[in-house]
Structures are given as C-alpha cells and as structure tokens.
N, CA, C and O of each residue as an XYZ file, in Angstrom:
480
protein
N      -8.607      5.282     -1.162
C      -7.891      6.691     -1.723
C      -8.127      7.799     -1.965
O      -8.735      7.953     -3.024
N      -7.713      9.390     -0.968
C      -8.324     10.530     -0.888
C      -8.202     10.552     -2.467
O      -7.536      9.898     -3.269
N      -9.388     11.867     -2.606
C      -9.505     12.697     -3.888
C      -8.361     13.424     -4.098
O      -8.788     14.515     -4.476
N      -7.044     13.479     -4.078
C      -6.065     13.787     -3.695
C      -5.212     13.055     -4.600
O      -4.562     13.632     -5.473
N      -5.185     11.612     -4.399
C      -4.688     10.202     -5.053
C      -5.325     10.290     -6.921
O      -4.939      9.599     -7.864
N      -5.982     10.972     -6.918
C      -6.533     11.225     -8.148
C      -5.319     11.317     -9.202
O      -4.728     10.590     -9.999
N      -5.299     12.647     -8.731
C      -4.215     12.925     -9.350
C      -2.769     13.255     -9.535
O      -2.162     13.893    -10.395
N      -2.343     12.496     -8.249
C      -0.709     11.917     -7.837
C      -0.658     11.014     -9.275
O      -1.380     10.233     -9.894
N       0.800     11.702     -9.401
C       1.434     10.924    -10.529
C       1.691      9.635    -10.211
O       1.446      8.882    -11.154
N       2.215      8.931     -8.937
C       1.846      7.849     -8.039
C       0.985      7.116     -8.441
O       0.850      6.455     -9.470
N       0.406      7.268     -7.572
C      -0.666      6.844     -6.656
C      -2.106      6.660     -7.347
O      -3.060      5.979     -6.971
N      -1.984      7.342     -8.284
C      -3.295      7.352     -9.518
C      -3.431      5.871    -10.399
O      -4.209      5.624    -11.320
N      -2.745      5.287     -9.990
C      -2.933      3.488    -10.511
C      -3.778      2.666     -9.657
O      -4.073      1.495     -9.895
N      -4.161      3.364     -8.623
C      -4.991      2.762     -7.613
C      -6.071      3.076     -8.161
O      -5.990      3.982     -8.990
N      -7.677      2.355     -7.862
C      -8.418      2.622     -8.033
C      -9.067      3.896     -6.381
O      -8.362      4.079     -5.389
N     -10.182      4.401     -6.538
C     -10.598      4.970     -5.566
C     -10.523      3.856     -4.391
O      -9.987      4.363     -3.406
N     -10.810      2.786     -4.218
C     -11.174      1.840     -3.707
C     -10.479      0.605     -3.829
O     -10.775     -0.299     -4.610
N      -9.483      0.614     -2.966
C      -8.391     -0.792     -3.537
C      -8.280     -1.328     -2.143
O      -8.154     -0.559     -1.190
N      -8.325     -2.690     -1.997
C      -8.667     -3.473     -1.034
C      -7.117     -3.620     -0.783
O      -6.662     -4.294     -1.707
N      -6.225     -3.292      0.016
C      -4.893     -3.742      0.449
C      -4.992     -4.184      2.100
O      -5.731     -3.904      3.044
N      -3.423     -5.316      1.792
C      -3.146     -6.000      3.074
C      -2.716     -4.906      4.087
O      -2.000     -3.977      3.714
N      -3.193     -5.026      5.491
C      -3.163     -4.210      6.342
C      -3.532     -4.850      7.826
O      -4.659     -4.812      8.318
N      -2.125     -5.569      8.573
C      -2.387     -6.118      9.749
C      -1.640     -5.359     10.925
O      -1.425     -5.905     12.007
N      -1.174     -3.763     10.565
C      -0.339     -3.423     11.767
C      -1.228     -1.646     11.878
O      -1.642     -0.905     10.987
N      -1.225     -1.544     13.052
C      -1.894     -0.392     13.122
C      -0.566      1.060     13.614
O      -0.579      1.480     14.771
N       0.256      1.530     12.771
C       0.941      2.074     13.381
C       0.596      3.315     12.943
O      -0.020      3.507     11.895
N       1.025      4.319     13.822
C       0.613      6.163     12.942
C       1.629      6.441     12.965
O       2.621      5.743     12.752
N       1.499      8.227     13.403
C       2.763      8.735     12.783
C       1.841     10.229     12.276
O       0.691     10.381     11.864
N       2.837     11.066     12.509
C       2.471     12.137     12.470
C       3.570     12.775     11.269
O       4.760     13.033     11.094
N       1.858     12.830     10.409
C       2.426     13.854      9.099
C       3.426     14.744      9.186
O       3.713     15.445     10.157
N       4.216     14.664      7.587
C       5.384     16.026      7.598
C       4.759     17.149      7.186
O       3.737     16.992      6.517
N       5.183     18.415      7.461
C       4.603     19.775      7.241
C       3.929     19.720      5.753
O       4.589     19.024      4.982
N       2.954     20.206      5.281
C       3.024     20.137      3.990
C       2.358     18.814      3.440
O       1.502     18.931      2.564
N       2.657     17.733      3.844
C       2.283     16.474      3.258
C       0.699     16.326      3.022
O      -0.175     16.538      3.862
N       0.522     15.903      1.652
C      -1.166     15.203      1.428
C      -1.716     14.361      1.577
O      -1.809     13.653      0.575
N      -2.230     13.999      2.489
C      -2.488     12.152      2.586
C      -3.411     12.075      1.345
O      -4.335     12.730      0.862
N      -2.575     10.742      1.016
C      -3.080     10.143     -0.699
C      -4.433      8.721     -0.149
O      -5.513      8.551     -0.714
N      -4.021      8.083      0.796
C      -4.624      6.875      0.976
C      -5.181      6.357      2.456
O      -4.348      5.835      3.198
N      -6.119      6.442      2.770
C      -6.644      5.992      4.256
C      -7.375      4.421      4.209
O      -7.854      3.867      3.220
N      -7.321      4.090      5.110
C      -7.835      2.881      5.866
C      -8.594      2.700      7.178
O      -7.660      2.734      7.979
N      -9.738      2.525      7.921
C     -10.205      2.645      9.048
C      -9.653      3.729      9.745
O      -9.273      3.338     10.849
N      -9.507      4.575      9.622
C      -9.514      6.783      9.623
C      -7.707      6.067     10.193
O      -7.344      6.401     11.321
N      -7.123      5.507      9.678
C      -5.741      5.650      9.538
C      -5.158      5.770      8.423
O      -5.566      5.102      7.474
N      -3.756      6.901      8.231
C      -3.302      7.236      7.355
C      -2.613      6.264      6.539
O      -1.877      5.569      7.241
N      -2.573      5.888      5.028
C      -1.873      4.702      4.347
C      -1.316      4.798      3.661
O      -0.852      3.906      2.951
N      -1.068      6.400      3.577
C       0.184      6.683      1.983
C      -0.111      8.374      1.718
O      -1.145      9.042      1.731
N       1.058      8.645      1.520
C       0.935     10.493      1.872
C       2.098     10.937      0.744
O       3.035     10.181      0.490
N       1.958     12.086      0.173
C       2.747     12.627      0.024
C       3.805     13.920     -0.046
O       3.014     14.478     -0.806
N       4.547     14.587      0.034
C       5.532     15.610      0.741
C       6.052     15.770      0.021
O       6.758     14.820     -0.320
N       6.173     17.319     -0.968
C       6.634     17.784     -1.595
C       6.581     17.096     -3.134
O       5.591     16.403     -3.368
N       7.604     17.251     -4.208
C       7.879     16.801     -5.664
C       8.026     15.636     -5.665
O       7.372     15.027     -6.512
N       8.880     14.872     -4.789
C       9.099     13.739     -5.235
C       9.469     12.955     -3.288
O      10.629     12.983     -2.876
N       8.856     12.634     -2.804
C       8.524     11.413     -1.408
C       7.196     11.647     -1.100
O       6.468     12.605     -0.842
N       7.103     10.004     -1.256
C       5.748      9.687     -0.965
C       6.352      8.450     -0.123
O       7.470      7.937     -0.133
N       5.063      8.142      0.685
C       5.343      6.942      1.728
C       3.499      6.403      1.780
O       2.446      7.030      1.896
N       3.807      5.104      1.645
C       2.276      3.983      1.713
C       2.821      2.877      2.898
O       3.939      2.363      2.858
N       1.862      2.631      3.899
C       1.942      1.463      4.714
C       0.726      0.838      4.523
O      -0.273      0.783      5.241
N       1.032      0.269      3.183
C      -0.059     -0.618      2.896
C       0.323     -1.744      1.436
O       0.413     -1.191      0.340
N       0.511     -3.157      1.509
C       1.024     -3.649      0.753
C       0.230     -4.136     -0.282
O      -0.499     -5.118     -0.148
N       0.373     -3.308     -1.602
C       0.039     -4.103     -2.892
C       0.183     -5.157     -3.471
O      -0.723     -5.679     -4.122
N       1.257     -5.612     -3.343
C       1.801     -6.532     -3.770
C       1.884     -8.097     -3.342
O       2.617     -8.946     -3.849
N       0.872     -8.285     -2.192
C       0.783     -9.573     -1.731
C       0.168    -10.983     -2.983
O      -0.414    -10.829     -4.057
N       0.521    -12.058     -2.404
C      -0.468    -12.951     -3.640
C      -0.084    -14.000     -2.031
O       0.436    -13.672     -0.964
N      -0.665    -15.400     -2.565
C      -0.924    -16.247     -1.571
C       0.048    -16.617     -0.711
O       0.020    -16.613      0.520
N       1.368    -17.109     -1.845
C       2.919    -17.302     -1.230
C       3.437    -16.368     -0.643
O       4.436    -16.727     -0.021
N       3.176    -15.182     -0.548
C       3.931    -14.185      0.086
C       2.941    -14.110      1.453
O       3.443    -13.722      2.509
N       2.079    -14.343      1.418
C       0.969    -13.944      2.571
C       1.430    -15.393      3.361
O       1.502    -15.313      4.587
N       1.670    -16.398      2.879
C       1.995    -17.867      3.503
C       3.351    -18.162      4.475
O       3.541    -18.742      5.545
N       4.165    -17.449      3.516
C       5.329    -17.018      4.223
C       5.221    -15.910      5.457
O       5.570    -16.113      6.620
N       4.713    -14.816      4.974
C       4.379    -14.114      6.463
C       4.135    -14.829      7.844
O       4.565    -14.720      8.992
N       3.134    -15.699      7.090
C       2.330    -16.462      8.615
C       3.252    -17.168      9.185
O       3.237    -17.175     10.415
N       4.005    -17.731      8.679
C       4.958    -19.146      9.025
C       6.077    -18.219      9.674
O       6.265    -18.650     10.812
N       6.802    -17.252      9.452
C       7.362    -16.343      9.713
C       7.010    -15.455     11.090
O       7.688    -15.334     12.111
N       5.534    -14.801     10.706
C       5.550    -14.328     12.088
C       4.077    -14.636     13.059
O       3.195    -13.926     13.543
N       4.295    -15.676     13.033
C       2.799    -16.383     13.505
C       2.529    -15.503     15.060
O       1.415    -15.151     15.447
N       3.546    -15.315     15.645
C       3.525    -15.041     16.998
C       2.841    -13.847     17.003
O       2.239    -13.309     17.933
N       3.000    -13.489     15.858
C       3.202    -11.460     15.890
C       1.466    -11.290     15.571
O       0.716    -10.557     16.216
N       1.149    -11.984     14.651
C      -0.332    -12.088     14.435
C      -1.342    -12.511     15.441
O      -2.498    -12.134     15.634
N      -0.557    -13.439     16.059
C      -1.589    -14.154     17.557
C      -1.406    -12.661     18.045
O      -2.122    -11.678     17.854
N      -0.848    -12.728     18.369
C      -0.475    -11.387     19.263
C      -1.192     -9.840     19.345
O      -1.281     -9.024     20.263
N      -1.619     -9.841     18.055
C      -2.307     -8.575     17.084
C      -3.566     -8.935     17.331
O      -4.323     -8.241     18.010
N      -3.886    -10.022     16.813
C      -5.083    -10.882     16.902
C      -5.725    -10.595     15.654
O      -6.907    -10.265     15.552
N      -4.794    -10.749     14.564
C      -4.805    -10.701     13.386
C      -5.955    -11.935     12.809
O      -6.139    -12.832     13.632
N      -6.471    -12.021     11.939
C      -7.422    -13.307     12.115
C      -6.955    -14.009     10.490
O      -7.667    -13.660      9.548
N      -6.118    -14.696     10.279
C      -5.467    -15.235      9.042
C      -6.010    -15.523      8.442
O      -5.950    -15.206      7.254
N      -6.853    -16.299      8.955
C      -7.566    -17.317      7.409
C      -8.265    -16.069      6.667
O      -8.060    -15.955      5.459
N      -9.039    -15.172      7.293
C      -9.403    -14.246      6.252
C      -8.535    -13.295      5.651
O      -9.125    -12.640      4.791
N      -7.198    -12.954      5.819
C      -6.288    -12.624      5.700
C      -5.855    -12.987      4.277
O      -5.712    -12.254      3.299
N      -5.641    -14.639      4.449
C      -5.420    -15.486      3.497
C      -6.266    -15.366      2.537
O      -5.873    -15.095      1.402
N      -7.897    -15.593      2.896
C      -8.988    -15.756      1.859
C      -8.928    -14.399      1.266
O      -8.604    -14.521      0.085
N      -9.060    -13.473      1.508
C      -8.693    -11.636      0.799
C      -7.776    -11.707     -0.002
O      -8.095    -11.543     -1.179
N      -6.371    -11.963      0.300
C      -5.292    -12.163     -0.648
C      -6.204    -13.049     -2.217
O      -6.479    -12.599     -3.330
N      -6.465    -14.590     -1.514
C      -6.916    -15.206     -2.598
C      -7.857    -14.488     -3.731
O      -7.802    -14.507     -4.960
N      -8.669    -13.901     -2.881
C      -9.603    -13.476     -4.041
C      -8.807    -11.964     -5.033
O      -9.113    -11.866     -6.221
N      -7.708    -10.773     -4.325
C      -7.449    -10.136     -4.950
C      -5.945     -9.784     -5.799
O      -5.533     -8.726     -6.273
N      -5.221    -11.445     -5.747
C      -4.286    -11.164     -5.505
C      -3.712    -11.049     -7.064
O      -2.561    -10.754     -7.385
N      -4.793    -11.353     -7.919
C      -4.219    -10.911     -9.529
C      -4.704     -9.854     -9.914
O      -4.457     -9.438    -11.046
N      -5.328     -9.330     -9.243
C      -5.940     -7.432     -9.775
C      -4.222     -6.995     -8.704
O      -3.276     -6.699     -9.433
N      -3.970     -6.979     -7.403
C      -2.948     -6.565     -6.959
C      -1.572     -6.968     -6.894
O      -0.876     -6.834     -5.888
N      -1.052     -7.645     -8.378
C       0.007     -7.896     -9.110
C      -0.052     -7.051    -10.391
O       0.898     -6.374    -10.784
N      -1.224     -7.140    -11.005
C      -1.764     -5.724    -12.202
C      -1.253     -4.486    -10.990
O      -0.046     -4.262    -10.903
N      -1.678     -4.153    -10.597
C      -1.279     -2.771     -9.762
C      -0.249     -2.456     -9.534
O       0.089     -1.313     -9.844
N       0.714     -3.379     -8.871
C       1.861     -3.534     -8.920
C       2.567     -3.057     -9.655
O       3.469     -2.237     -9.482
N       2.001     -3.805    -10.999
C       3.521     -3.417    -11.869
C       3.320     -2.038    -12.069
O       4.217     -1.216    -11.883
N       1.974     -1.694    -12.507
C       1.211     -0.193    -12.890
C       2.338      0.691    -11.687
O       3.162      1.506    -12.100
N       2.212      0.410    -10.436
C       2.888      1.338     -9.327
C       4.363      1.341     -9.870
O       4.855      2.314    -10.443
N       5.003      0.185     -9.641
C       6.130      0.427    -10.497
C       6.889      1.103    -11.150
O       8.030      1.560    -11.072
N       5.918      1.085    -11.922
C       6.093      1.634    -13.385
C       6.026      2.710    -13.606
O       6.744      3.203    -14.476
N       5.043      3.531    -12.816
C       4.499      4.891    -12.600
C       5.913      5.699    -11.758
O       6.290      6.860    -11.915
N       6.620      4.412    -10.657
C       7.104      5.179     -9.766
C       9.071      5.214    -10.218
O      10.039      5.695     -9.629
N       8.920      4.448    -11.520
C      10.085      4.129    -12.268
C      10.124      5.359    -13.596
O      11.212      5.672    -14.078
N       8.738      6.030    -14.132
C       9.294      6.608    -14.820
C       9.202      8.464    -13.883
O       9.293      9.451    -14.612
N       9.042      8.650    -12.468
C       9.436      9.845    -11.775
C      10.800      9.701    -11.618
O      11.441     10.745    -11.739
N      11.434      8.667    -11.376
C      12.607      8.432    -11.317
C      13.272      8.531    -12.177
O      14.304      9.181    -12.008
N      13.001      7.947    -13.476
C      13.616      8.534    -15.044
C      13.190     10.727    -15.151
O      13.986     11.502    -15.681
N      12.535     10.950    -14.844
C      12.377     12.289    -14.782
C      13.231     12.727    -14.769
O      13.954     13.209    -15.641
N      13.342     12.527    -12.716
C      14.342     13.171    -11.950
C      15.912     12.799    -12.149
O      16.771     13.563    -11.709
N      16.167     11.912    -12.649
C      17.645     11.237    -13.060
C      17.761     12.520    -14.468
O      18.433     13.539    -14.307
N      17.290     12.346    -15.285
C      17.301     13.311    -16.528
C      17.461     14.947    -16.697
O      17.640     15.602    -17.723
N      17.329     15.374    -15.307
C      16.800     16.884    -15.091
C      18.307     17.509    -14.979
O      18.463     18.716    -14.798
C-alpha cells in the first residue's frame, strides 16, 4: 500500500504490506488526477479517482477453495503465464484467514461509503 492508502476511507483497512494474490500482469493508464493506493512488483494494483471511484486488481478474498476452483477452471491460462500454482496454493493457505478478515472489513468500509452517498 502507498502512503495515500493510509488515509483513504476504503483502503485504510489494509496493512502497509499486504500479501494479495496476483497472477496476471495487466497494465493501464491512470485516469487524470488519480492517486495510486497500492502497488506490487512495480505495477499499480489499486487507485482512487475522485471522491467515490476506486479500482483494484488484486484479490483479497481468496481462500484455498477459491484458488482450487480457479486452478481447475483456468489451468491452461496459468500454464501459459508460467504461474507457479503450488506457490499460489501455499501462499493462500498461509494467509487466507487474514484475507477473510480484511475482505470483511473492506466490504464494510465500502458499504459505509455507499450509505454516505445514498443519504445525501
């Protein structure tokens, strides 16, 4: 997470160093005036544009069952991108309980923001 994430109302639920799941390398141009909130391997993983627009491209919700489903469905894509599936499974196994807590907090923070805008 970048320093701007520390004060962001949505991404503040993440610790400064978050072990998320990334297995693709899509790049993009940031919208004008966007603030980068998360990076990994020198790539943008999250940003905010304006008061109520966020984008992320990491997976905080993963658990062993989700990863097993992805591997079963997308094995050829993982192979083509040379994704180390064993490492992905191992890392998920180590971190999924913390990911569940973070995802719950992330969803709650998003709901609070939505409610703020829906009552204006």
